[in-house]
Backbone as CSV, one residue per row, in Angstrom:
resi,resn,N_x,N_y,N_z,CA_x,CA_y,CA_z,C_x,C_y,C_z
1,VAL,0.839,-1.199,0.000,0.000,0.000,0.000,0.871,1.245,0.000
2,GLN,1.914,1.258,0.837,2.789,2.428,0.871,3.477,2.642,-0.478
3,ALA,3.875,1.564,-1.134,4.521,1.684,-2.443,3.533,2.174,-3.496
4,LEU,2.288,1.702,-3.461,1.269,2.184,-4.395,1.072,3.684,-4.229
5,VAL,0.912,4.128,-2.997,0.704,5.554,-2.753,1.906,6.348,-3.259
6,ALA,3.123,5.891,-2.951,4.325,6.611,-3.376,4.493,6.604,-4.892
7,ASP,4.363,5.439,-5.512,4.634,5.317,-6.955,3.512,5.861,-7.832
8,VAL,2.259,5.594,-7.454,1.127,5.928,-8.321,0.457,7.231,-7.901
9,LEU,0.031,7.334,-6.651,-0.762,8.488,-6.233,0.080,9.735,-5.998
10,ILE,1.323,9.558,-5.549,2.232,10.699,-5.417,3.086,10.824,-6.682
11,GLY,3.652,9.722,-7.141,4.574,9.747,-8.276,3.928,9.840,-9.642
12,GLY,2.628,9.528,-9.743,1.929,9.631,-11.021,2.239,8.527,-12.015
13,ASN,2.834,7.436,-11.574,3.213,6.337,-12.467,2.084,5.308,-12.568
14,ILE,1.049,5.630,-13.354,-0.101,4.718,-13.420,0.245,3.376,-14.043
15,GLU,1.338,3.310,-14.785,1.740,2.030,-15.372,2.152,1.024,-14.296
16,LYS,2.379,1.471,-13.057,2.759,0.570,-11.967,1.554,0.004,-11.214
17,ILE,0.343,0.399,-11.595,-0.855,-0.085,-10.902,-0.906,-1.609,-10.888
18,ASP,-0.554,-2.248,-11.983,-0.618,-3.712,-12.052,0.315,-4.380,-11.039
19,THR,1.371,-3.695,-10.647,2.314,-4.238,-9.674,1.670,-4.377,-8.296
20,TYR,0.758,-3.484,-7.965,0.230,-3.394,-6.610,-1.221,-3.856,-6.452
21,ILE,-1.978,-3.874,-7.530,-3.420,-4.112,-7.430,-3.806,-5.383,-8.172
22,ARG,-4.673,-6.164,-7.551,-5.180,-7.397,-8.159,-6.058,-7.059,-9.367
23,PRO,-6.108,-7.938,-10.379,-6.973,-7.698,-11.546,-8.455,-7.584,-11.177
24,ASP,-8.878,-8.304,-10.125,-10.288,-8.303,-9.721,-10.577,-7.298,-8.590
25,TYR,-9.756,-6.284,-8.489,-9.857,-5.202,-7.498,-11.282,-4.656,-7.432
26,ARG,-11.783,-4.508,-6.196,-13.124,-3.943,-5.971,-12.992,-2.538,-5.434
27,GLN,-13.791,-1.644,-5.966,-13.736,-0.225,-5.651,-15.052,0.196,-5.022
28,HIS,-14.992,1.035,-3.988,-16.209,1.529,-3.343,-16.407,3.030,-3.536
29,ASN,-15.507,3.694,-4.232,-15.711,5.081,-4.625,-16.723,5.057,-5.772
30,PRO,-17.829,5.811,-5.678,-18.872,5.726,-6.708,-18.465,6.246,-8.083
31,TYR,-17.306,6.900,-8.177,-16.878,7.476,-9.455,-15.796,6.660,-10.157
32,VAL,-15.368,5.569,-9.515,-14.285,4.761,-10.061,-14.802,3.338,-10.271
33,ALA,-14.600,2.810,-11.475,-15.063,1.452,-11.788,-14.185,0.406,-11.102
34,ASP,-14.759,-0.773,-10.888,-14.005,-1.909,-10.371,-12.872,-2.265,-11.332
35,THR,-11.958,-3.052,-10.861,-10.769,-3.577,-11.537,-9.681,-2.517,-11.608
36,ARG,-8.464,-2.977,-11.749,-7.353,-2.030,-11.852,-7.449,-1.218,-13.137
37,ASP,-8.055,-1.769,-14.187,-8.267,-0.982,-15.407,-9.237,0.161,-15.142
38,GLY,-10.220,-0.058,-14.276,-11.144,1.008,-13.902,-10.418,2.155,-13.218
39,LEU,-9.472,1.824,-12.345,-8.680,2.851,-11.682,-7.819,3.604,-12.687
40,LYS,-7.190,2.887,-13.599,-6.374,3.533,-14.635,-7.228,4.481,-15.477
41,GLN,-8.431,4.036,-15.846,-9.319,4.872,-16.655,-9.713,6.142,-15.913
42,PHE,-9.963,6.035,-14.613,-10.338,7.210,-13.829,-9.190,8.220,-13.785
43,ILE,-7.984,7.742,-13.494,-6.827,8.640,-13.434,-6.564,9.264,-14.804
44,THR,-6.693,8.500,-15.865,-6.516,9.014,-17.224,-7.584,10.057,-17.549
45,TYR,-8.843,9.801,-17.137,-9.928,10.753,-17.351,-9.603,12.097,-16.692
46,LEU,-9.114,12.053,-15.457,-8.761,13.292,-14.764,-7.704,14.064,-15.548
47,ALA,-6.659,13.367,-15.983,-5.583,14.023,-16.741,-6.088,14.572,-18.064
48,ASP,-6.891,13.786,-18.785,-7.405,14.216,-20.091,-8.319,15.430,-19.993
49,ASN,-8.941,15.623,-18.831,-9.874,16.731,-18.634,-9.285,17.843,-17.770
50,ASN,-7.953,17.829,-17.634,-7.236,18.859,-16.879,-7.779,19.056,-15.465
51,ILE,-8.144,17.951,-14.832,-8.593,17.983,-13.440,-7.375,17.623,-12.589
52,ALA,-6.854,18.618,-11.892,-5.648,18.416,-11.094,-5.910,17.387,-10.009
53,PHE,-5.046,16.373,-9.931,-5.181,15.310,-8.940,-3.811,14.781,-8.569
54,GLY,-3.593,14.612,-7.304,-2.366,13.987,-6.851,-2.225,14.060,-5.353
55,TYR,-1.669,13.023,-4.793,-1.334,13.022,-3.378,0.028,13.693,-3.251
56,GLU,0.228,14.439,-2.182,1.499,15.128,-1.970,2.224,14.655,-0.732
57,LYS,1.473,14.255,0.296,2.107,13.846,1.548,1.212,12.854,2.277
58,VAL,1.821,11.797,2.796,1.113,10.842,3.638,1.386,11.232,5.088
59,HIS,0.318,11.426,5.848,0.457,11.820,7.249,0.399,10.628,8.198
60,LEU,-0.331,9.585,7.817,-0.528,8.462,8.726,-0.779,7.199,7.927
61,THR,-0.154,6.119,8.339,-0.426,4.797,7.781,-0.600,3.840,8.951
62,LEU,-1.718,3.130,8.973,-1.998,2.156,10.020,-2.402,0.844,9.367
63,GLY,-1.919,-0.258,9.909,-2.296,-1.555,9.376,-2.734,-2.492,10.483
64,GLU,-3.744,-3.289,10.183,-4.182,-4.336,11.096,-4.731,-5.479,10.264
65,GLY,-4.166,-6.654,10.460,-4.579,-7.790,9.647,-4.310,-7.483,8.183
66,ASN,-5.329,-7.665,7.348,-5.145,-7.398,5.920,-5.717,-6.044,5.495
67,PHE,-5.915,-5.140,6.464,-6.399,-3.794,6.165,-5.317,-2.764,6.460
68,VAL,-5.206,-1.773,5.570,-4.267,-0.669,5.749,-5.040,0.626,5.521
69,PHE,-4.857,1.568,6.449,-5.477,2.890,6.351,-4.386,3.916,6.082
70,THR,-4.633,4.813,5.133,-3.716,5.927,4.907,-4.482,7.242,4.984
71,GLN,-3.846,8.220,5.602,-4.380,9.576,5.706,-3.376,10.478,4.993
72,SER,-3.835,11.126,3.927,-2.919,11.881,3.078,-3.514,13.230,2.712
73,GLU,-2.661,14.087,2.163,-3.153,15.351,1.617,-2.583,15.540,0.223
74,GLY,-3.322,16.314,-0.557,-2.898,16.579,-1.914,-3.839,17.552,-2.579
75,ILE,-4.014,17.356,-3.877,-4.846,18.248,-4.692,-5.896,17.422,-5.417
76,TYR,-7.116,17.911,-5.422,-8.159,17.329,-6.258,-8.959,18.471,-6.857
77,ASP,-9.037,18.493,-8.157,-9.751,19.538,-8.897,-9.276,20.927,-8.482
78,GLY,-7.969,21.048,-8.273,-7.363,22.337,-7.975,-7.451,22.780,-6.527
79,ALA,-8.085,22.005,-5.657,-8.254,22.402,-4.262,-7.422,21.514,-3.340
80,ALA,-6.903,22.120,-2.283,-6.209,21.335,-1.257,-7.205,20.330,-0.680
81,THR,-6.780,19.070,-0.585,-7.711,17.989,-0.272,-7.102,17.003,0.714
82,ALA,-7.957,16.497,1.611,-7.581,15.408,2.518,-8.134,14.109,1.937
83,PHE,-7.299,13.084,1.915,-7.678,11.764,1.408,-7.571,10.751,2.543
84,TYR,-8.667,10.058,2.801,-8.694,9.000,3.801,-9.017,7.709,3.057
85,ASP,-8.058,6.802,3.011,-8.197,5.579,2.224,-8.077,4.348,3.116
86,LEU,-8.948,3.378,2.870,-8.853,2.072,3.514,-8.665,1.047,2.417
87,TRP,-7.613,0.257,2.532,-7.234,-0.719,1.523,-7.298,-2.108,2.141
88,ARG,-7.836,-3.076,1.420,-7.798,-4.477,1.852,-6.809,-5.207,0.963
89,VAL,-5.893,-5.908,1.591,-4.829,-6.617,0.871,-5.135,-8.112,0.900
90,GLU,-4.923,-8.765,-0.237,-5.130,-10.211,-0.354,-4.011,-10.788,-1.214
91,ASP,-3.355,-11.807,-0.700,-2.253,-12.465,-1.432,-1.189,-11.474,-1.898
92,GLY,-0.896,-10.478,-1.059,0.182,-9.543,-1.354,-0.152,-8.393,-2.283
93,LYS,-1.413,-8.305,-2.723,-1.820,-7.188,-3.588,-3.116,-6.572,-3.057
94,ILE,-3.346,-5.338,-3.449,-4.553,-4.636,-3.003,-5.760,-5.220,-3.715
95,ALA,-6.767,-5.606,-2.912,-7.950,-6.269,-3.445,-9.199,-5.387,-3.393
96,GLU,-9.191,-4.389,-2.493,-10.412,-3.601,-2.300,-10.041,-2.243,-1.720
97,HIS,-10.880,-1.231,-1.994,-10.568,0.140,-1.588,-11.834,0.920,-1.246
98,TRP,-11.772,1.646,-0.126,-12.802,2.597,0.277,-12.110,3.933,0.499
99,ASP,-12.803,5.046,0.257,-12.186,6.338,0.531,-13.189,7.416,0.874
100,VAL,-12.662,8.437,1.546,-13.382,9.675,1.793,-12.441,10.780,1.339
101,VAL,-12.958,11.690,0.515,-12.170,12.789,-0.037,-12.830,14.081,0.413
102,GLN,-12.061,14.955,1.077,-12.636,16.180,1.623,-11.741,17.371,1.327
103,THR,-12.333,18.434,0.812,-11.601,19.679,0.597,-11.150,20.221,1.949
104,ILE,-9.919,20.697,2.006,-9.401,21.288,3.236,-9.809,22.757,3.261
105,PRO,-10.601,23.158,4.252,-11.038,24.553,4.293,-9.881,25.496,4.638
106,GLU,-10.029,26.741,4.258,-8.992,27.729,4.566,-9.018,28.132,6.033
107,GLU,-10.202,28.092,6.634,-10.336,28.465,8.044,-10.990,27.320,8.805
108,PHE,-10.534,27.129,10.044,-11.062,26.085,10.913,-11.725,26.703,12.134
109,ALA,-12.655,25.988,12.725,-13.308,26.436,13.952,-12.443,26.113,15.168
110,HIS,-11.269,25.557,14.941,-10.352,25.151,16.015,-8.920,25.256,15.500
111,ASP,-7.957,24.924,16.350,-6.541,24.985,15.967,-5.954,23.595,15.726
112,ASN,-6.801,22.585,15.527,-6.325,21.198,15.427,-5.855,20.825,14.021
113,GLY,-6.316,21.512,13.001,-5.964,21.166,11.624,-6.636,19.864,11.174
114,MET,-6.371,19.482,9.966,-6.954,18.246,9.420,-6.138,17.017,9.792
115,PHE,-4.869,17.195,10.074,-3.983,16.064,10.256,-3.338,16.085,11.629
């Protein structure tokens, strides 16, 4: 999971998706199709439509059993964004993914920040 985030989501190397993700990958984001080809198509769609997307920094990675959670920040559609991802790993590759994507506001009601 850490290598996928570094190589693909931060590094932009979508050709490495097959290295980390199972062919029968299941996706729970309503805008991304199942399978690793579905993920490639989504990332390509963003690039083709000039929708800025990319992770810039991972703040937290937690793993338990075959689940890994990452908390990251980056850009989505030109806005500073927090990414919360839950990945399920099976046989050494990512098999399933859930996420929450939230724009980071400029002002907070507290001093805690997003991360």
